[in-house]
C-alpha positions in Angstrom: 0.2 -12.2 12.5 0.6 -13.7 15.9 3.4 -16.1 15.0 6.4 -17.0 17.1 8.6 -14.1 16.1 5.9 -11.4 16.1 5.0 -12.4 19.7 8.5 -11.6 20.8 9.6 -8.3 22.1 10.7 -6.7 18.8 14.1 -5.6 20.3 14.9 -9.3 20.8 14.4 -10.1 17.1 17.6 -10.6 15.2 17.7 -8.7 11.8 20.9 -10.0 10.3 22.3 -6.8 8.7 20.1 -4.1 10.3 23.1 -2.4 11.8 24.4 -1.6 8.4 21.4 0.5 7.7 21.5 2.2 11.1 25.2 3.0 10.7 24.5 4.5 7.2 21.7 6.7 8.5 21.7 7.4 12.2 18.3 9.2 11.9 16.8 5.7 11.5 18.0 4.6 15.0 14.7 5.7 16.7 12.8 3.4 14.4 14.9 0.3 15.1 12.0 -1.3 17.0 9.7 -0.9 14.0 12.3 -2.4 11.6 12.6 -5.4 13.9 8.8 -5.7 14.3 8.4 -5.8 10.5 11.1 -8.4 10.1 9.5 -10.6 12.8 6.3 -10.5 10.8 8.2 -11.4 7.7 9.8 -14.4 9.4 6.4 -15.6 10.7 5.0 -15.7 7.2 8.1 -17.3 5.8 8.1 -20.0 8.5 4.4 -20.7 8.0 5.0 -21.3 4.3 7.9 -23.7 5.1 5.7 -25.5 7.7 2.9 -26.1 5.2 5.2 -27.2 2.3 8.2 -25.2 1.2 8.9 -21.9 -0.5 9.4 -23.6 -3.8 6.0 -25.3 -4.0 4.2 -22.4 -2.3 5.4 -20.0 -5.0 4.7 -22.3 -7.9 1.1 -22.9 -7.1 0.2 -22.4 -10.7 1.4 -26.0 -11.1 -1.6 -27.3 -9.2 -4.2 -24.5 -9.1 -6.4 -23.8 -12.2 -6.8 -26.4 -14.9 -4.2 -29.1 -15.7 -3.8 -32.0 -18.1 -2.4 -35.2 -16.7 -0.3 -37.7 -18.7 -3.2 -40.2 -18.6 -5.5 -37.8 -20.3 -7.4 -36.8 -17.2 -8.0 -33.2 -16.3 -7.4 -31.9 -12.8 -8.9 -28.6 -11.5 -8.2 -26.8 -8.2 -9.6 -23.5 -7.0 -9.8 -21.4 -3.8 -13.3 -20.1 -3.2 -13.9 -19.9 0.6 -17.2 -18.1 0.3 -18.9 -20.5 -2.2 -21.4 -23.2 -1.4 -20.5 -25.3 -4.4 -18.4 -25.0 -7.6 -19.1 -26.6 -11.0 -17.1 -26.7 -14.3 -19.0 -26.1 -17.5 -18.1 -25.3 -21.1 -18.5 -26.3 -24.7 -17.0 -29.7 -23.7 -20.2 -30.7 -21.9 -22.7 -28.7 -23.9 -22.7 -26.0 -21.2 -24.4 -28.2 -18.6 -24.0 -26.2 -15.4 -24.1 -29.1 -12.9 -22.8 -32.4 -14.2 -19.1 -31.6 -13.2 -19.2 -30.5 -9.5 -16.1 -29.8 -7.6 -15.3 -31.6 -4.3 -14.9 -29.4 -1.3 -11.5 -29.6 0.5 -10.2 -27.9 3.6 -9.5 -24.2 3.8 -11.9 -23.1 1.1 -10.3 -25.2 -1.6 -12.2 -27.1 -4.3 -10.9 -29.9 -6.6 -12.3 -31.7 -9.7 -10.8 -34.6 -11.7 -12.3 -35.4 -15.1 -11.4 -38.8 -16.4 -10.2 -39.1 -20.0 -12.3 -40.3 -23.0 -12.3 -44.0 -23.7 -9.4 -43.5 -26.2 -7.3 -41.8 -23.5 -7.7 -38.2 -24.9 -8.7 -35.4 -22.6 -12.4 -34.5 -22.5 -11.5 -30.8 -22.7 -9.7 -29.8 -25.9 -7.3 -27.0 -26.8 -9.2 -23.7 -27.2 -12.3 -25.1 -25.6 -14.3 -22.4 -23.8 -14.9 -23.0 -20.1 -16.5 -21.3 -17.1 -16.7 -22.0 -13.4 -20.2 -21.9 -12.0 -20.1 -20.6 -8.4 -23.1 -21.4 -6.2 -23.6 -19.0 -3.3 -25.0 -19.9 0.0 -28.2 -18.1 -1.1 -28.6 -20.7 -3.9 -27.6 -18.3 -6.7 -25.5 -19.7 -9.5 -23.0 -17.3 -11.2 -20.6 -17.7 -14.1 -17.0 -16.9 -13.3 -13.5 -17.2 -14.9 -10.8 -19.0 -13.0 -8.4 -16.6 -11.3 -5.7 -18.9 -12.6 -6.8 -18.7 -16.2 -3.8 -18.6 -18.6 -5.6 -17.6 -21.7 -8.7 -15.4 -22.0 -10.0 -13.9 -25.3 -12.0 -10.8 -26.0 -14.8 -11.5 -28.5 -15.6 -9.0 -31.3 -16.3 -5.6 -29.9 -19.9 -5.7 -28.6 -21.5 -3.7 -25.9 -21.5 -5.6 -22.6 -19.6 -8.7 -23.9 -16.9 -9.9 -21.5 -13.7 -11.9 -21.9 -14.0 -15.7 -22.4 -11.7 -18.2 -20.8 -10.2 -20.6 -23.4 -8.1 -23.6 -22.6 -4.5 -23.2 -23.8 -3.0 -26.7 -24.5 -1.6 -26.8 -28.0 -0.2 -30.1 -29.2 2.0 -28.4 -31.8 3.5 -25.0 -32.5 4.6 -24.8 -28.8 7.3 -22.3 -28.6 10.6 -23.6 -27.3 13.1 -21.1 -25.9 16.3 -21.1 -27.9 18.5 -18.4 -26.3 19.9 -18.0 -22.8 18.9 -15.1 -20.6 21.2 -12.1 -20.5 23.1 -11.0 -17.4 21.5 -8.1 -15.5 23.0 -4.9 -16.8 25.3 -2.9 -14.5 23.8 0.3 -16.1 20.1 0.0 -16.7 19.0 1.9 -19.8 15.3 1.1 -19.9 13.0 1.5 -22.9 9.5 1.5 -21.4 7.1 0.2 -24.1 3.6 -0.9 -24.8 3.1 -3.5 -27.5 -0.4 -2.2 -28.5 0.8 1.3 -29.4 4.1 0.3 -31.0 2.7 0.6 -34.5 2.0 3.6 -36.7 -1.2 2.0 -37.9 -4.7 2.7 -36.4 -5.0 -0.6 -34.6 -3.7 -2.7 -31.7 -0.1 -3.8 -32.4 0.9 -7.4 -31.8 3.7 -9.3 -30.1 5.0 -10.4 -33.5 5.0 -6.9 -34.9 6.9 -5.7 -31.9 9.4 -8.4 -32.2 10.0 -7.8 -35.9 9.8 -4.0 -35.9 10.8 -2.7 -32.5 13.7 -4.7 -31.0 16.3 -3.7 -33.5 15.2 -0.1 -33.2 15.5 -0.2 -29.4 18.9 -1.9 -29.7 20.2 0.7 -32.2 19.2 3.4 -29.8 21.5 1.9 -27.1 19.0 0.7 -24.6 19.8 -2.6 -22.9 16.5 -3.2 -21.1 12.8 -3.2 -22.2 10.1 -2.8 -19.7 6.8 -4.1 -21.2 3.5 -2.7 -20.0 0.0 -4.0 -20.2 0.8 -7.7 -20.5 -1.4 -9.0 -17.6 -4.9 -9.2 -19.2 -7.2 -6.2 -18.8 -10.7 -5.9 -20.1 -10.5 -2.1 -20.6 -7.8 -1.2 -23.1 -7.8 2.4 -22.0 -6.7 1.5 -18.5 -3.2 1.1 -20.0 -3.1 -2.3 -18.4 -3.5 -1.1 -14.8 -7.0 -2.6 -14.2 -6.0 -6.3 -14.4 -8.8 -8.8 -14.8 -6.7 -12.1 -15.3 -3.3 -12.1 -13.6 -2.0 -15.2 -15.2 -3.2 -14.5 -18.7 -0.9 -12.6 -21.1 -3.1 -10.2 -23.0 -4.6 -12.0 -26.0 -5.3 -8.7 -27.8 -1.6 -8.7 -28.7 -1.4 -12.4 -29.8 -1.0 -15.8 -28.3 1.1 -17.0 -25.3 3.5 -18.5 -27.8 3.9 -15.2 -29.5 4.9 -13.5 -26.2 7.4 -16.3 -25.5 9.0 -15.7 -28.9 9.2 -12.0 -28.3 11.0 -12.4 -25.0 13.3 -15.0 -26.4 14.3 -13.0 -29.5 14.9 -10.0 -27.2 17.3 -12.1 -25.2 19.0 -13.2 -28.4 19.8 -9.5 -29.0 21.2 -8.9 -25.5 18.1 -7.2 -24.1 17.1 -7.6 -20.5 13.3 -8.0 -20.3 11.2 -6.6 -17.5 7.4 -6.9 -16.9 5.3 -4.0 -15.5 3.5 -6.0 -12.8 0.3 -4.8 -11.1 -0.1 -6.3 -7.6 -1.3 -3.2 -6.0 -5.0 -3.6 -6.9 -7.3 -5.4 -9.4 -10.2 -4.5 -11.7 -13.7 -4.4 -10.1 -15.0 -6.5 -13.0 -17.0 -9.5 -11.8 -17.8 -11.5 -14.9 -14.2 -11.6 -16.1 -12.2 -10.6 -13.1 -11.3 -11.7 -9.6 -13.9 -9.5 -7.9 -16.6 -11.6 -6.1 -15.2 -14.8 -7.5 -16.5 -16.9 -4.6 -19.8 -14.9 -4.5 -18.6 -12.6 -1.7 -16.9 -9.3 -1.6 -14.0 -10.8 0.2 -11.9 -13.8 -1.0 -8.8 -12.3 -2.6 -9.7 -8.8 -1.3 -10.5 -6.9 1.9 -14.3 -6.8 2.5 -16.1 -3.5 2.9 -14.5 -0.1 2.3 -11.0 -1.3 3.0 -11.2 -3.4 -0.1 -11.9 -0.6 -2.5 -9.4 2.0 -3.8 -10.7 5.5 -3.2 -9.4 6.9 -6.5 -8.9 4.0 -8.9 -12.3 2.4 -8.5 -10.6 -1.0 -8.1 -10.3 -3.8 -5.5 -7.5 -4.0 -2.9 -5.9 -7.3 -2.1 -5.9 -8.7 1.4 -2.2 -9.4 1.8 -2.7 -10.9 5.2 -4.6 -13.8 3.6 -2.4 -16.9 3.1 -3.9 -17.8 -0.2 -3.6 -14.3 -1.6 0.2 -14.5 -0.9 0.3 -17.9 -2.7 -1.6 -16.4 -5.6 0.6 -13.3 -6.0 4.0 -14.8 -5.3 3.3 -17.6 -7.7 2.2 -15.0 -10.3 5.7 -13.5 -10.2 7.3 -16.9 -10.7 4.8 -17.7 -13.5 6.0 -14.9 -15.7 9.6 -15.9 -15.1 9.2 -19.6 -15.5 6.6 -19.6 -18.3 7.6 -16.5 -20.3 11.3 -16.1 -19.3 10.9 -12.5 -18.1 14.0 -11.3 -16.2 12.6 -8.7 -13.7 9.7 -6.6 -12.6 8.7 -3.0 -12.2 6.0 -3.0 -9.4 3.2 -0.6 -10.1 1.4 1.4 -7.4 3.8 0.7 -4.5 2.8 3.9 -2.7 -0.8 2.8 -2.7 0.3 -0.5 -1.2 2.4 0.9 1.6 -0.1 3.2 3.2 -3.6 2.9 4.4 -4.3 6.3 2.9 -3.3 4.7 -0.5 -1.3 7.9 -1.0 -4.6 9.7 -1.9 -4.3 13.4 -1.1 -1.2 12.8 1.0 2.0 14.8 0.6 5.2 13.3 2.0 7.4 15.9 3.8 10.2 13.4 4.3 9.8 13.2 8.1 10.6 9.7 9.1 7.4 9.4 11.3 5.4 9.2 8.0 7.2 6.0 7.1 7.0 4.2 10.4 3.6 5.2 11.8 0.1 3.7 11.9 -0.6 4.9 8.3 1.8 2.2 7.0 0.0 -0.9 5.8 2.2 -3.6 7.4 0.5 -6.5 5.5 1.3 -5.0 2.1 4.8 -4.1 3.2 5.5 -7.7 4.4 4.2 -9.0 1.1 6.7 -6.8 -0.8 9.5 -8.1 1.5 8.4 -11.7 0.8 8.2 -11.0 -3.0 11.6 -9.5 -3.2 13.1 -12.1 -0.9 11.6 -14.9 -3.0 12.7 -13.4 -6.3 16.2 -12.7 -5.3 16.6 -16.1 -3.6 15.4 -18.1 -6.7 16.6 -15.7 -9.3 19.8 -13.8 -8.4 19.7 -12.2 -11.9 16.3 -10.6 -11.2 15.9 -6.8 -10.9 12.9 -5.3 -9.1 11.9 -1.6 -9.3 9.4 0.1 -7.0 7.0 2.8 -8.3 6.9 4.7 -5.0 6.5 8.5 -4.8 6.8 8.6 -1.0 10.5 7.8 -0.6 10.1 5.1 2.0 13.5 4.7 3.6 15.2 1.3 3.1 12.8 0.3 0.2 15.9 -0.4 -1.9 17.9 -2.2 0.7 18.0 -6.0 1.1 15.5 -7.7 3.3 18.4 -8.9 5.5 18.9 -5.2 6.5 15.2 -4.8 7.3 14.5 -3.2 3.9 11.8 -4.0 1.3 14.4 -5.6 -1.0 13.9 -3.6 -4.2 16.9 -2.9 -6.4 15.7 0.5 -7.6 12.9 3.0 -7.1 11.5 5.4 -9.7 12.6 9.0 -9.2 9.1 10.3 -9.6 9.8 13.9 -8.5 12.1 14.4 -11.5 9.5 14.4 -14.3 7.2 16.4 -12.1 9.9 19.1 -11.8 10.4 19.3 -15.6 6.7 19.5 -16.4 6.3 22.2 -13.7 9.2 24.2 -15.1 7.9 24.0 -18.7 4.3 24.8 -17.7 4.8 27.5 -15.1 8.3 29.0 -15.1 10.0 31.4 -17.6 13.4 30.2 -18.9 15.0 33.2 -17.2 13.6 32.1 -13.9 14.8 28.5 -13.9 16.5 27.9 -10.6 19.7 25.8 -11.1 19.9 24.9 -7.4 16.4 23.6 -7.4 17.1 21.5 -10.5 20.3 20.0 -9.0 18.5 19.4 -5.7 15.7 17.4 -7.3 18.1 15.4 -9.5 20.4 14.5 -6.6 17.9 14.2 -3.7 18.0 10.4 -3.2 19.0 8.2 -0.4 22.6 7.1 -0.3 23.1 3.5 -1.6 19.4 3.2 -2.6 19.4 3.2 -6.4 17.0 5.5 -8.4 15.7 5.2 -11.9 15.8 8.7 -13.4 13.5 9.8 -16.2 12.3 13.0 -17.8 9.0 11.5 -18.7 7.3 8.1 -18.7 3.9 7.0 -19.8 2.4 9.1 -16.9 3.4 12.4 -18.5 2.3 11.4 -22.0 -1.3 10.4 -21.1 -4.3 12.5 -22.1 -4.6 15.4 -19.8 -0.9 16.1 -20.1 1.5 16.3 -23.0 4.9 15.0 -23.9 7.9 17.2 -23.0 8.4 17.9 -26.7 4.9 19.1 -27.0 5.1 21.3 -23.9 8.2 22.8 -25.4 7.0 23.3 -29.0 3.3 22.7 -29.1 1.5 23.7 -32.4 4.8 24.8 -34.0 5.6 21.1 -34.4 2.9 20.9 -37.0 4.4 23.6 -39.2 8.2 24.0 -38.5 9.6 20.5 -38.0 10.7 20.2 -41.6 14.4 20.6 -42.2 13.5 23.1 -44.9 11.1 25.1 -42.7 11.6 28.7 -42.0 13.7 29.3 -38.8 11.6 29.1 -35.6 12.8 30.3 -32.2 10.2 28.0 -30.6 11.5 24.9 -32.4 15.1 25.9 -31.9 14.5 26.3 -28.1 12.5 23.1 -27.9 15.1 20.9 -29.6 17.9 22.4 -27.5 16.1 22.0 -24.2 14.8 18.5 -25.0 18.4 17.3 -25.4 19.6 19.1 -22.3 16.8 17.9 -20.1 17.4 14.3 -21.1 21.2 14.4 -20.7 21.2 16.0 -17.3 18.4 13.7 -16.1 20.4 10.7 -17.3 23.8 11.7 -16.0 22.9 13.3 -12.7 19.4 11.9 -11.7 20.0 8.3 -10.7 21.7 4.9 -11.2 19.4 3.9 -14.1 17.6 5.8 -16.8 14.1 5.3 -18.4 12.6 6.5 -21.6 9.0 6.0 -22.8 8.5 4.6 -26.3 8.8 7.3 -28.9 9.6 10.1 -26.6 13.3 9.7 -27.5 12.6 11.5 -30.8 10.2 14.1 -29.3 6.9 12.4 -30.0 4.3 15.1 -30.3 0.9 15.3 -28.5 -0.3 12.8 -26.0 -1.6 9.2 -25.5 -5.3 8.5 -25.6 -6.7 5.0 -26.0 -9.9 4.3 -28.0 -12.9 4.9 -25.8 -16.4 6.3 -25.8 -15.1 9.8 -25.2 -13.0 9.9 -28.4 -15.3 7.8 -30.7 -13.1 4.8 -30.2 -10.2 6.4 -32.1 -6.7 5.0 -32.4 -5.3 8.3 -33.5 -3.4 8.9 -30.3 -3.0 5.2 -29.4 0.0 4.6 -31.7 3.6 5.8 -32.3 4.3 7.8 -35.4 7.6 6.2 -36.5 7.2 7.9 -39.9 8.2 11.2 -38.2 11.6 10.0 -37.1 12.2 7.9 -40.1 11.6 10.8 -42.5 15.0 12.4 -43.2 13.3 15.6 -44.2 12.1 16.2 -40.6 13.9 17.4 -37.5 12.7 14.5 -35.3 15.8 12.6 -36.4 18.0 15.1 -34.6 16.5 14.3 -31.2 16.7 10.6 -32.0 20.4 10.9 -33.0 21.2 12.6 -29.7 19.4 10.0 -27.6 21.3 7.3 -29.4 24.7 9.1 -28.8 23.8 9.6 -25.2 23.0 6.0 -24.6 26.1 4.7 -26.4 28.3 7.1 -24.5 26.8 5.8 -21.2 27.5 2.3 -22.4 31.2 3.2 -22.9 31.8 5.1 -19.7 29.1 3.6 -17.4 28.3 6.7 -15.3 25.0 5.2 -14.1 27.0 2.5 -12.4 29.3 5.0 -10.7 28.8 7.1 -7.5 26.5 10.1 -7.8 27.9 13.0 -9.6 29.9 15.7 -7.8 28.3 19.1 -8.6 31.0 21.8 -8.6 28.9 24.6 -10.0 25.3 25.7 -10.1 25.4 29.4 -11.1 22.0 31.1 -10.9 22.7 34.2 -13.0 24.7 32.4 -15.7 22.4 29.4 -15.6 25.5 27.0 -15.6 25.6 23.6 -14.0 28.8 21.5 -14.0 29.6 18.2 -12.4 31.8 15.2 -12.7 30.7 11.6 -12.9 32.1 8.4 -14.4 35.4 10.0 -15.2 33.6 12.7 -17.3 33.0 16.4 -17.0 29.4 17.5 -17.8 28.7 21.2 -18.4 25.2 22.7 -19.1 24.5 26.3 -20.1 20.7 26.7 -19.6 20.8 30.5 -20.2 18.3 31.4 -22.9 20.4 34.2 -24.5 23.9 34.3 -23.1 26.9 32.5 -24.4 30.2 32.6 -22.5 33.8 32.6 -23.6 36.7 31.5 -21.3 34.3 30.3 -18.7 36.2 28.9 -15.7 35.1 25.5 -14.5 36.6 23.6 -11.5 37.3 19.9 -11.8 39.4 17.1 -10.3 40.1 15.5 -13.7 43.6 16.3 -14.9 45.3 16.2 -18.3 43.9 17.2 -21.7 40.1 17.0 -22.2 38.2 16.5 -25.4 34.5 16.8 -26.2 32.8 13.4 -26.4 29.3 14.7 -26.7 28.1 18.1 -27.9 24.4 18.9 -28.0 25.1 21.8 -30.4 26.4 19.4 -33.2 24.5 19.8 -36.5 23.6 16.1 -36.5 21.6 16.9 -33.3 19.9 19.9 -34.8 22.4 22.3 -33.2 24.3 25.3 -34.7 27.8 23.8 -34.7 29.3 26.7 -32.8 32.1 24.6 -31.2 35.0 22.8 -32.9 34.9 19.3 -31.4 38.6 18.7 -32.2 39.9 21.3 -29.8 41.9 19.9 -26.8 41.3 21.6 -23.4 44.3 21.4 -21.0 43.4 21.4 -17.3 45.2 23.9 -15.1 46.3 23.1 -11.6 44.7 25.5 -9.0 41.7 25.2 -6.8 38.3 26.4 -8.2 34.8 25.6 -7.0 36.3 23.2 -4.4 38.1 21.2 -7.1 41.9 20.9 -7.4 42.0 21.9 -11.1 40.2 24.2 -13.5 39.6 24.7 -17.2 38.4 27.4 -19.5 35.5 26.7 -21.9 33.4 28.3 -24.6 29.8 27.7 -23.5 27.2 28.6 -26.1 23.6 29.3 -25.0 21.4 26.3 -24.4 24.2 23.8 -24.9 25.3 20.7 -23.1 28.9 19.4 -23.3 30.6 16.2 -22.1 34.4 16.0 -21.8 36.7 13.1 -21.3 40.5 12.8 -20.8 40.5 9.8 -23.2 38.4 8.9 -26.2 
């Protein structure tokens, strides 16, 4: 960067609360210099912003960039295109004349245009007019482009080679006005990861309105308090699941209008749901005609030029986070979705790819700290994330940010004032990998209780983790849902309540519940479920594409399965609901990590305490135990508050839930008391001293 702070000896840079981090983890002490160097770069960027204007205006650049209507009827346009020779605005408003509205060149690669109003004071450009920016290169070539700041782009009827069209969104009526206040950030995050397009049982793309009408109450009834919405930022290729973004400021028109999305978020708030956006700032689509790529006629602009600007695996472009205007664009993008659509927080996709020059491709992380503080770290991207989190938490104290990072970068979930990246949570990505590996490769008899507990508890102290058994990643084509790994083709023939008994289905239903409960209660400080997987959605996800004859068969959620009382899917749905409502009552996610008192390899028993509750799991495939001794620090009489073997959850009702279990004083498993329990095979039990 070369600013005042980064020119200093890093050890002379003051990081306000760094010592807290070093005291918490003494193994970080050798990297104190690197923490301070990063913070110095962060300060330089922050001060440069303040010198130019201020953080408020810098991060709300959408108020000036793009196309805007003034009160006098004039239209103002501003773009950044440093590699262009000339810019023009064209569209149906001027008969697609490509040269009669030229932009004026400003300093630093910026271009502006003001279009006077009509004689009657109305704007020349109307609501839903189609426009394009004509970019003239220094070679004299004129190319059509969409504005990077476009807020509404529309996909025409499905035709080969047809790209998105930028439409002007400036309605004079039917403008949605928010009616409900935002909800406080939950102390226990129970996240329902969802995709508007697949949220219908029909063979089509679902809409914002349908999601609002059909899904919000369903999610609320299940006991989730947060929705994390995917694929909102516009993407030309539906099968990319929203991760190949073409227009960063445009909410996807395939689901409806901007006003429809505003209403969805507002109604979610009215029901007490916290609303998060799955934001993609790690890369961008390579599309040229309807994306950011080569907007100014060069391969640079918003991206690194040459090989550094292309992702080795994703076939996409990589942002140049050291470029001042890129920071303006991306930071303002975050505020746009909060200010314009009332989103509450963000899950940042692809953080591992951002943090390392290797992009995480083919790189395994051993956990040695040198991997996190060496030359492979992309400092520019890291500083951007610090700026993003600092900005969001400064302007929006209610905002929650989550990092999708598989590497486990130390301090990623500590405040910027400590030298951290500033995220509130990171995804526990090793957890679903463990479950899938067990289900695919390991016999039930060989499941290692110690390995399961280690994976579920292996997280940094005071850096919060979102635990999950499966997300959209595990459901995509090439993999299968946990339910389908467990039960496979038997789901087609034996999921009716009246079906003949099936050992495969019986095992699958039992383990599906146990996997979810132990992941939720032991694996982190927040919990995530992917839409439909709560009831054991079969098969996988596959979006319409050439390889499947453009079929929507797997790009939907079969709600008919769980709503049909004659099918067993309701059992898994009932358990998921009870689990969430129990967490809401006792709040174990907001408590310290669980204390594991037992992980018995031969008996396949795991026991731990958390949130004032005792959790006991019997993973043994064939053995039930009577008078099984469990150590605990709880005292008094315990009662069952959740029993996976209940008939309402598809179990065998082998335990009387009304029995009271007195604790007995006397050390066992390192705990001051113990208790004797009946533990049926493949059963999970939760006990409380009070109901």
